[in-house]
C-alpha positions as semicolon CSV with decimal commas, in nm:
position;residue;x (nm);y (nm);z (nm)
1;M;8,177;10,504;11,160
2;A;8,314;10,825;10,945
3;H;8,265;10,842;10,561
4;L;8,450;11,038;10,309
5;F;8,269;11,074;9,946
6;L;8,508;11,223;9,715
7;R;8,184;11,359;9,498
8;T;8,114;11,624;9,766
9;T;8,345;11,909;9,802
10;F;8,540;11,944;10,124
11;V;8,837;12,134;10,257
12;L;9,163;12,002;10,279
13;A;9,463;12,074;10,519
14;L;9,632;12,379;10,446
15;G;9,345;12,586;10,331
16;I;9,269;12,445;9,995
17;Q;8,926;12,383;9,914
18;L;8,896;12,036;9,654
19;P;8,598;12,099;9,397
20;A;8,354;11,821;9,355
21;L;8,476;11,515;9,145
22;S;8,350;11,516;8,829
23;G;8,585;11,354;8,599
24;V;8,902;11,503;8,488
25;R;8,858;11,896;8,587
26;A;8,888;12,119;8,329
27;A;9,222;12,276;8,248
28;E;9,299;12,577;8,466
29;P;9,582;12,876;8,438
30;P;9,900;12,780;8,606
31;L;9,887;12,827;8,970
32;K;10,058;13,101;9,163
33;E;10,194;13,052;9,498
34;T;9,973;13,179;9,755
35;G;10,160;13,112;10,090
36;S;9,986;12,831;10,257
37;A;9,705;12,766;9,976
38;S;9,974;12,682;9,696
39;L;10,010;12,347;9,540
40;W;10,377;12,343;9,631
41;E;10,296;12,353;9,991
42;L;10,030;12,069;10,007
43;A;10,245;11,848;9,796
44;K;10,526;11,934;10,059
45;S;10,318;11,818;10,314
46;K;10,194;11,492;10,158
47;Q;10,494;11,378;10,026
48;D;10,558;11,096;10,266
49;V;10,241;10,952;10,182
50;H;10,270;11,024;9,783
51;R;10,506;11,226;9,622
52;F;10,533;11,369;9,245
53;S;10,870;11,382;9,086
54;T;10,988;11,435;8,750
55;L;11,298;11,343;8,519
56;M;11,534;11,573;8,332
57;T;11,683;11,344;8,065
58;A;12,071;11,386;7,997
59;Q;11,946;11,605;7,711
60;N;11,717;11,816;7,937
61;V;11,995;11,889;8,146
62;R;12,216;12,008;7,837
63;D;11,942;12,208;7,707
64;H;11,740;12,323;8,024
65;L;11,928;12,337;8,326
66;A;12,273;12,493;8,166
67;T;12,187;12,845;8,250
68;E;12,051;13,041;8,517
69;D;11,730;13,129;8,343
70;G;11,677;12,769;8,243
71;L;11,706;12,654;8,615
72;A;11,474;12,929;8,720
73;A;11,203;12,845;8,493
74;A;11,243;12,440;8,564
75;I;11,221;12,518;8,967
76;A;10,917;12,736;8,898
77;W;10,764;12,469;8,669
78;C;10,794;12,185;8,945
79;R;10,645;12,393;9,211
80;Q;10,374;12,496;9,035
81;T;10,305;12,093;8,946
82;G;10,340;11,993;9,290
83;V;10,660;11,818;9,207
84;T;10,909;11,767;9,508
85;K;11,189;11,548;9,387
86;V;11,395;11,544;9,055
87;Y;11,577;11,296;8,901
88;L;11,899;11,446;8,699
89;E;12,004;11,196;8,453
90;T;12,364;11,144;8,368
91;F;12,332;10,935;8,062
92;R;12,117;10,848;7,759
93;S;12,147;10,769;7,384
94;N;12,529;10,811;7,403
95;Y;12,531;11,143;7,537
96;T;12,658;11,198;7,899
97;A;12,571;11,501;8,070
98;E;12,847;11,733;8,195
99;R;12,940;11,680;8,552
100;E;12,967;12,040;8,611
101;T;12,608;12,137;8,487
102;L;12,490;11,813;8,693
103;Q;12,633;11,951;9,020
104;R;12,517;12,295;8,977
105;A;12,155;12,162;8,914
106;K;12,171;11,932;9,193
107;D;12,297;12,190;9,428
108;R;12,039;12,415;9,315
109;F;11,725;12,232;9,335
110;R;11,837;12,079;9,671
111;S;11,871;12,466;9,788
112;E;11,507;12,539;9,682
113;G;11,381;12,236;9,918
114;F;11,381;11,948;9,634
115;E;11,507;11,636;9,700
116;V;11,737;11,513;9,422
117;S;11,859;11,188;9,270
118;G;12,030;11,057;8,965
119;C;11,919;10,851;8,650
120;V;12,068;10,631;8,382
121;T;11,918;10,533;8,064
122;T;12,116;10,263;7,888
123;T;12,007;10,332;7,547
124;I;12,306;10,309;7,267
125;V;12,565;10,222;7,532
126;G;12,815;10,062;7,313
127;K;12,789;9,770;7,025
128;R;12,433;9,790;6,871
129;S;12,158;9,508;6,930
130;T;12,067;9,324;6,629
131;G;11,715;9,399;6,731
132;W;11,609;9,741;6,854
133;N;11,854;10,014;6,730
134;L;11,858;10,181;7,094
135;I;11,931;9,859;7,257
136;S;12,288;9,715;7,317
137;C;12,467;9,410;7,274
138;Y;12,571;9,324;7,661
139;T;12,765;9,015;7,561
140;D;13,004;9,233;7,389
141;P;13,295;9,300;7,656
142;A;13,352;9,657;7,575
143;T;13,015;9,758;7,599
144;Q;12,990;9,585;7,952
145;G;13,315;9,820;8,010
146;K;13,143;10,113;7,924
147;L;12,816;10,035;8,133
148;Q;13,023;10,010;8,432
149;Q;13,184;10,343;8,368
150;I;12,862;10,507;8,319
151;F;12,744;10,379;8,653
152;E;13,056;10,470;8,849
153;Y;13,025;10,825;8,699
154;T;12,692;10,872;8,819
155;A;12,746;10,695;9,172
156;G;12,995;10,983;9,213
157;L;12,736;11,231;9,198
158;F;12,424;11,094;9,359
159;D;12,341;10,870;9,651
160;E;12,027;10,739;9,442
161;I;12,003;10,603;9,082
162;M;11,697;10,524;8,881
163;I;11,750;10,292;8,569
164;D;11,509;10,396;8,322
165;D;11,324;10,092;8,151
166;F;11,580;9,983;7,884
167;W;11,811;9,762;8,072
168;F;11,737;9,438;7,877
169;T;11,868;9,319;7,537
170;D;11,747;9,172;7,270
171;C;12,042;9,097;7,035
172;K;12,105;8,805;6,862
173;C;12,447;8,860;6,703
174;Q;12,695;8,560;6,618
175;A;12,886;8,636;6,975
176;C;12,540;8,636;7,153
177;E;12,461;8,327;6,962
178;T;12,764;8,147;7,063
179;A;12,731;8,244;7,423
180;R;12,362;8,133;7,410
181;Q;12,443;7,776;7,285
182;S;12,726;7,722;7,516
183;K;12,497;7,799;7,808
184;R;12,768;8,048;7,972
185;V;12,743;8,383;8,049
186;T;13,062;8,591;8,062
187;I;13,152;8,897;8,248
188;G;13,497;9,025;8,254
189;D;13,689;8,720;8,386
190;K;13,391;8,545;8,531
191;S;13,196;8,285;8,385
192;Y;12,844;8,190;8,494
193;P;12,620;7,869;8,391
194;V;12,290;7,912;8,202
195;S;12,007;7,658;8,313
196;S;11,912;7,622;7,919
197;D;11,993;7,728;7,575
198;T;11,674;7,938;7,547
199;W;11,733;8,288;7,429
200;E;11,527;8,396;7,759
201;D;11,720;8,208;7,994
202;Y;12,024;8,329;7,868
203;R;11,924;8,689;7,852
204;C;11,785;8,656;8,224
205;E;12,123;8,535;8,306
206;L;12,338;8,784;8,172
207;M;12,128;9,078;8,289
208;V;12,125;8,968;8,647
209;R;12,520;8,900;8,631
210;L;12,568;9,235;8,463
211;S;12,338;9,433;8,725
212;Q;12,524;9,245;9,010
213;D;12,888;9,306;8,855
214;R;12,881;9,602;8,652
215;I;12,616;9,826;8,816
216;L;12,578;9,761;9,165
217;A;12,896;9,647;9,293
218;A;13,075;9,906;9,057
219;A;12,847;10,184;9,197
220;R;12,913;10,086;9,539
221;R;13,275;10,087;9,518
222;V;13,272;10,450;9,424
223;N;12,993;10,541;9,664
224;P;12,901;10,284;9,926
225;R;12,596;10,488;10,016
226;V;12,442;10,473;9,695
227;Q;12,096;10,325;9,620
228;V;12,012;10,208;9,279
229;I;11,649;10,129;9,140
230;I;11,579;9,919;8,873
231;K;11,244;10,037;8,660
232;Y;11,050;9,784;8,507
233;P;10,868;9,865;8,186
234;Q;10,469;9,782;8,141
235;W;10,523;9,492;7,930
236;Y;10,498;9,232;8,187
237;D;10,393;8,955;7,977
238;N;10,742;8,936;7,809
239;F;10,982;9,046;8,046
240;H;11,173;8,740;8,056
241;E;11,216;8,710;7,682
242;R;11,434;9,048;7,677
243;G;11,637;8,960;8,053
244;Y;11,429;9,105;8,308
245;E;11,411;8,840;8,607
246;V;11,165;9,026;8,824
247;V;11,244;8,778;9,116
248;R;11,606;8,809;9,126
249;E;11,676;9,150;8,989
250;T;11,411;9,265;9,282
251;A;11,640;9,097;9,526
252;D;11,937;9,237;9,399
253;F;11,842;9,601;9,353
254;D;11,778;9,839;9,653
255;R;11,442;9,951;9,524
256;T;11,214;9,882;9,222
257;W;10,980;10,122;9,015
258;V;10,695;10,039;8,787
259;G;10,630;10,175;8,429
260;T;10,251;10,283;8,438
261;E;10,226;10,425;8,112
262;T;9,861;10,311;7,954
263;R;9,812;10,635;7,736
264;D;9,522;10,623;7,504
265;Y;9,378;10,305;7,386
266;D;9,263;10,422;7,072
267;D;9,557;10,624;6,982
268;K;9,686;10,498;6,628
269;Q;10,075;10,503;6,758
270;W;10,065;10,445;7,125
271;G;9,729;10,282;7,185
272;G;9,635;9,914;7,237
273;T;9,693;9,919;7,662
274;V;9,389;9,979;7,846
275;Q;9,403;10,193;8,156
276;Y;9,353;9,889;8,426
277;E;9,715;9,775;8,339
278;A;9,894;10,042;8,533
279;Y;9,689;9,909;8,840
280;F;9,748;9,577;8,773
281;I;10,113;9,588;8,717
282;M;10,172;9,824;9,014
283;R;9,992;9,556;9,218
284;W;10,183;9,258;9,090
285;L;10,523;9,414;9,099
286;G;10,460;9,572;9,411
287;G;10,364;9,200;9,561
288;I;10,695;9,087;9,462
289;G;10,909;9,379;9,563
290;G;10,715;9,448;9,888
291;A;10,845;9,756;10,058
292;K;11,133;9,824;9,755
293;C;10,868;9,916;9,552
294;G;10,871;10,293;9,552
295;G;10,646;10,436;9,258
296;G;10,502;10,430;8,879
297;W;10,613;10,634;8,590
298;Y;10,422;10,766;8,323
299;D;10,450;11,014;8,031
300;P;10,237;11,213;7,801
301;Y;10,270;11,038;7,474
302;G;9,956;10,945;7,307
303;T;9,732;11,089;7,591
304;T;9,486;11,332;7,615
305;E;9,427;11,508;7,962
306;R;9,167;11,240;8,039
307;T;9,404;10,955;7,955
308;Y;9,692;11,135;8,131
309;V;9,518;11,183;8,464
310;E;9,407;10,820;8,442
311;Q;9,758;10,717;8,443
312;A;9,772;10,927;8,764
313;R;9,469;10,747;8,927
314;Q;9,575;10,383;8,825
315;T;9,917;10,433;8,979
316;I;9,773;10,588;9,295
317;L;9,537;10,306;9,312
318;G;9,800;10,039;9,240
319;G;9,952;10,167;9,601
320;A;10,243;10,378;9,435
321;R;10,428;10,584;9,699
322;E;10,531;10,804;9,403
323;S;10,441;10,921;9,067
324;L;10,764;11,017;8,817
325;L;10,617;11,251;8,541
326;F;10,829;11,172;8,249
327;C;10,984;11,391;8,137
328;Y;11,043;11,777;8,209
329;G;11,125;11,831;7,829
330;S;10,828;11,638;7,698
331;L;10,577;11,773;7,925
332;L;10,687;12,139;7,781
333;K;10,556;12,061;7,439
334;D;10,293;11,895;7,205
335;T;10,028;11,725;7,473
336;G;10,256;11,797;7,764
337;P;10,138;12,153;7,841
338;K;9,742;12,070;7,883
339;N;9,815;11,746;8,066
340;V;10,046;11,889;8,327
341;V;9,751;12,171;8,367
342;A;9,488;11,906;8,405
343;L;9,738;11,699;8,638
344;R;9,762;12,008;8,872
345;A;9,376;12,059;8,881
346;N;9,358;11,720;9,023
347;V;9,671;11,690;9,229
348;P;9,474;11,755;9,576
349;E;9,221;11,512;9,485
350;L;9,508;11,266;9,397
351;L;9,705;11,297;9,708
352;T;9,364;11,269;9,928
353;V;9,314;10,941;9,740
354;A;9,667;10,815;9,804
355;E;9,639;10,876;10,169
356;Q;9,297;10,682;10,196
357;V;9,466;10,371;9,981
358;A;9,774;10,380;10,184
359;R;9,593;10,304;10,482
360;R;9,395;10,005;10,359
361;Q;9,436;9,662;10,192
362;V;9,294;9,572;9,870
363;V;9,059;9,278;9,845
364;G;8,874;9,091;9,573
365;I;8,968;8,812;9,321
366;A;9,318;8,672;9,291
367;A;9,455;8,725;8,999
368;Y;9,777;8,471;8,933
369;K;10,042;8,545;8,736
370;P;10,385;8,364;8,788
371;P;10,698;8,545;8,719
372;N;10,866;8,449;8,385
373;S;10,516;8,312;8,258
374;H;10,397;8,263;7,902
375;P;10,080;8,438;7,772
376;E;10,056;8,231;7,486
377;N;9,747;8,403;7,297
378;E;9,618;8,548;7,615
379;R;9,880;8,839;7,639
380;R;9,745;9,105;7,895
381;V;9,437;8,926;7,971
382;F;9,421;9,050;8,317
383;D;9,426;9,415;8,194
384;F;9,092;9,319;8,007
385;V;8,943;9,136;8,259
386;G;8,984;9,433;8,511
387;M;8,819;9,654;8,283
388;M;8,516;9,425;8,311
389;G;8,457;9,553;8,636
390;L;8,604;9,252;8,830
391;P;8,810;9,391;9,141
392;L;9,146;9,193;9,111
393;V;9,416;9,123;9,334
394;P;9,751;9,052;9,126
395;C;9,970;8,812;9,276
396;H;10,296;8,615;9,185
397;E;10,261;8,317;9,398
398;F;9,953;8,061;9,414
399;P;9,655;8,230;9,627
400;A;9,597;7,936;9,805
401;E;9,430;8,116;10,091
402;A;9,218;8,363;9,855
403;K;8,856;8,359;9,858
404;A;8,809;8,349;9,478
405;G;9,052;8,306;9,202
406;F;9,113;8,422;8,840
407;F;9,346;8,177;8,656
408;S;9,473;8,260;8,257
409;I;9,726;8,029;8,055
410;H;9,984;8,206;8,268
411;A;9,937;7,965;8,527
412;L;10,057;7,668;8,356
413;K;10,424;7,813;8,438
414;D;10,362;7,650;8,798
415;P;10,477;7,302;8,817
416;K;10,213;7,216;9,085
417;L;9,933;7,379;8,895
418;I;9,684;7,111;8,836
419;E;9,701;6,997;9,218
420;R;9,686;7,349;9,359
421;V;9,380;7,427;9,144
422;A;9,218;7,105;9,237
423;G;9,235;7,203;9,572
424;F;9,104;7,538;9,513
425;I;8,803;7,401;9,329
426;A;8,735;7,137;9,626
427;A;8,734;7,404;9,851
428;G;8,439;7,543;9,673
429;K;8,561;7,879;9,588
430;P;8,453;8,076;9,286
431;V;8,716;7,987;9,013
432;L;8,694;8,194;8,670
433;V;8,919;8,044;8,435
434;T;9,005;8,105;8,067
435;D;8,919;7,893;7,772
436;G;9,291;7,886;7,691
437;L;9,383;7,739;8,018
438;A;9,078;7,529;8,030
439;A;9,163;7,347;7,717
440;A;9,508;7,272;7,892
441;L;9,366;7,127;8,209
442;A;9,090;6,926;8,045
443;G;9,091;6,566;8,195
444;K;9,319;6,673;8,451
445;V;9,098;6,907;8,657
446;K;8,722;6,898;8,771
447;L;8,612;7,215;8,555
448;D;8,232;7,102;8,520
449;A;8,216;7,178;8,916
450;P;7,933;7,436;9,012
451;N;8,189;7,670;9,129
452;V;8,403;7,698;8,826
453;R;8,325;7,931;8,516
454;V;8,505;7,955;8,187
455;L;8,584;8,299;8,038
456;S;8,561;8,302;7,660
457;V;8,861;8,467;7,550
458;K;8,917;8,299;7,234
459;G;9,278;8,392;7,188
460;D;9,165;8,785;7,162
461;P;9,163;8,921;7,493
462;K;9,049;9,282;7,358
463;S;8,724;9,092;7,288
464;L;8,628;9,113;7,631
465;L;8,576;9,475;7,592
466;R;8,280;9,381;7,372
467;L;8,097;9,175;7,643
468;P;7,761;9,307;7,735
469;Q;7,646;9,411;8,065
470;A;7,413;9,119;8,117
471;E;7,689;8,860;8,094
472;L;7,923;9,089;8,299
473;D;7,650;9,118;8,591
474;A;7,617;8,748;8,610
475;I;7,995;8,677;8,599
476;R;8,055;8,961;8,897
477;A;7,768;8,799;9,065
478;F;7,941;8,467;9,063
479;A;8,282;8,582;9,144
480;L;8,199;8,838;9,425
481;G;7,961;8,620;9,625
482;P;8,228;8,521;9,883
483;F;8,240;8,940;9,948
484;N;7,901;8,996;9,998
485;R;7,935;9,238;9,701
486;R;7,715;9,270;9,385
487;F;7,843;9,513;9,122
488;E;7,599;9,599;8,809
489;A;7,760;9,814;8,539
490;P;7,835;9,836;8,191
491;N;8,181;9,739;8,044
492;R;8,499;9,946;8,080
493;V;8,394;10,059;8,457
494;A;8,650;9,911;8,685
495;L;8,580;9,847;9,072
496;Y;8,845;9,856;9,346
497;L;8,747;9,672;9,685
498;F;8,932;9,730;10,005
499;G;8,936;9,529;10,333
500;D;8,695;9,751;10,547
501;G;8,439;9,797;10,292
502;S;8,581;10,102;10,128
503;Y;8,563;10,121;9,768
504;V;8,645;10,306;9,399
505;I;8,439;10,292;9,101
506;E;8,602;10,425;8,781
507;N;8,430;10,488;8,445
508;F;8,655;10,485;8,145
509;N;8,369;10,515;7,897
510;D;8,314;10,843;7,701
511;E;7,953;10,855;7,787
512;R;7,766;10,888;8,135
513;V;7,686;10,539;8,310
514;T;7,461;10,432;8,569
515;V;7,582;10,165;8,766
516;K;7,494;9,981;9,129
517;L;7,684;9,818;9,363
518;D;7,494;9,650;9,657
519;G;7,200;9,790;9,485
520;K;7,294;10,144;9,555
521;P;7,298;10,333;9,228
522;H;7,585;10,562;9,126
523;E;7,574;10,808;8,802
524;L;7,916;10,848;8,669
525;A;7,996;11,108;8,400
526;P;8,230;11,035;8,144
527;R;8,589;10,942;8,259
528;E;8,450;11,000;8,612
529;W;8,560;10,819;8,934
530;T;8,385;10,822;9,259
531;S;8,503;10,665;9,593
532;H;8,349;10,586;9,932
533;W;8,582;10,555;10,230
534;Q;8,510;10,379;10,554
């Protein structure tokens, strides 16, 4: 049996030596290309397992890629960062990048050994939404027409197009209100029924039909080879409220992408999202999309060097095959430069972890979130449960065969939940339910069984971050029994298990912690992770 400990120093292929893992490594000067030892060469050699990419927004194309000097600087930056693919955006916020500039940039990047694809961000497309002022009213026929023109233009330039995560609507104008009440969606001269007069059903039907007619069909008429990627945002608990219908849209689009932006939990502007969310959503949408699910996407906003690299780690642990760094222009200013230097120092290790993760199946406690389910007062509870050191296996279908299960109020979306949960409990498997779900199932399911524990959320999932270690250790001992694993650790230390016995432990605390896995102690520095591969 071969073992690989990421805490030890070892030599990668291509002659690059990887330092001992000790949290996020210190910032280093930009790498110089030194033949086989360059980050670029390493990234190219590993890109079939995991690649790093970046986006040049439409405004970045205009401001950074319109001159020879700008192109040369962008190419050098990508090489220094280990980026091997770039996305050139044609449209964002009512601005369309010039065809000549896009074509010249595409040709230049390709000649330098990069893969190149297109991107569209559907902000300020036409008539403004009554909600967020960046968003459009897609009930409006003229806006639908402009949307189609944007994708026809882009398909004429690229064989692959990413859609940034603004492909939704929150409009409640009179035209939308009338259409919602009529329970009909109109796209051009076509009309489609809507299952109910709720906003979420109207918006989901509208966005599905627009995707089919004004994006996919329109783009394919221009370019039959074109592949279109839908990128889902990080806010999985209210996808359906704004028109993201992840089952139908995933089936319709060629590929899917995942927003894995978690940022700094304590940041006053961007905070409130714990790091584990990137892992959860990557795995959950990956389960829906399967091979279609390509990668994650994160940015530098509201981050430090540590939290920026944590986004990368969680994206890779989530099984992503690509990490898109949003975006080139933002990474050149504010927190971006320091974040990039920290990422460069960690890329060799991240690629090694990606290679190990790709070979293995995650195992653990099934975390059931049906698509289009409502969080009520347990919004994003999965993310906080993961921070408790419970290794979750996110799933969108009821996990009848799982060895242990975690069920929140989201599960009420399942019309067969009562009989399914009753069967799960009757099988003697560990069942952890939130107090919100327990209240809803009271008198309907035997929740006083010895293999059932109720997790006290009290409508405040973030309160789980305050649970003491003694309570956490008891919960873990109960839930991990079927896996013959025992984990003892403070809060905010995550555990990731794999079917062959491999594991990763990550400390999200700002102080050193001592943990035990199966009785074996591990000392983790602040923001450090460690792993063991069988």
